[in-house]
C-alpha positions in Angstrom: -0.9 -22.5 16.4 1.6 -20.0 16.5 1.1 -19.6 12.8 -2.1 -17.8 13.1 -1.2 -15.4 15.4 1.5 -14.4 13.0 -1.1 -14.4 10.5 -3.3 -12.3 12.5 -0.4 -10.0 13.1 0.8 -9.7 9.5 -3.2 -8.6 8.5 -3.5 -6.2 11.3 0.0 -4.6 9.8 -1.7 -4.7 6.1 -4.8 -3.2 7.6 -2.4 -0.1 9.0 -0.9 0.4 5.9 -4.2 0.4 4.0 -5.2 2.9 6.8 -2.2 4.8 6.1 -2.7 5.1 2.4 -6.1 6.0 2.8 -5.6 9.0 4.7 -3.3 10.3 1.7 -5.5 9.4 -0.9 -8.2 10.9 -2.8 -11.5 10.4 -1.7 -12.9 7.8 -3.7 -9.8 6.0 -3.4 -9.6 6.2 0.5 -13.4 5.0 0.8 -12.1 1.7 -0.7 -8.6 1.4 1.2 -11.0 2.0 4.4 -13.0 -0.9 3.4 -10.1 -3.3 2.5 -8.4 -2.4 6.1 -11.7 -3.5 7.8 -11.8 -6.8 6.0 -8.3 -7.1 6.8 -9.2 -6.4 10.6 -11.9 -8.8 10.4 -9.7 -11.9 9.2 -7.4 -10.9 12.1 -9.9 -11.2 14.6 -11.4 -14.4 13.5 -7.8 -15.5 13.5 -7.3 -14.7 16.7 -11.0 -15.9 18.1 -10.1 -19.4 16.4 -6.8 -19.6 19.1 -9.2 -18.8 21.8 -11.9 -21.3 21.0 -11.7 -24.7 22.1 -9.9 -27.1 19.9 -11.9 -30.4 18.6 -9.4 -32.5 20.2 -9.8 -30.7 23.6 -13.3 -31.1 23.8 -12.9 -35.1 23.4 -10.3 -35.1 26.3 -12.7 -33.0 28.4 -15.6 -35.3 27.8 -13.6 -38.7 27.9 -12.4 -37.0 31.2 -15.9 -36.2 32.4 -17.5 -39.6 31.6 -14.7 -40.9 33.4 -15.2 -39.2 36.6 -19.1 -39.9 36.5 -18.4 -44.2 36.8 
């Protein structure tokens, strides 16, 4: 899953670049750059959340372990 972390890092860098451009743009363009940055940040959070969520294989192992202990 290091790829997801690297992707989240790249998305955050793109978001920061959009914010930087927005500050030096005309107001009508700045609004659009802020929206794009917001979307990049949301995608980065999704990648990070996916890493912290239990993986399906982990859930199966946990269930099998619990069933074994109950017997």
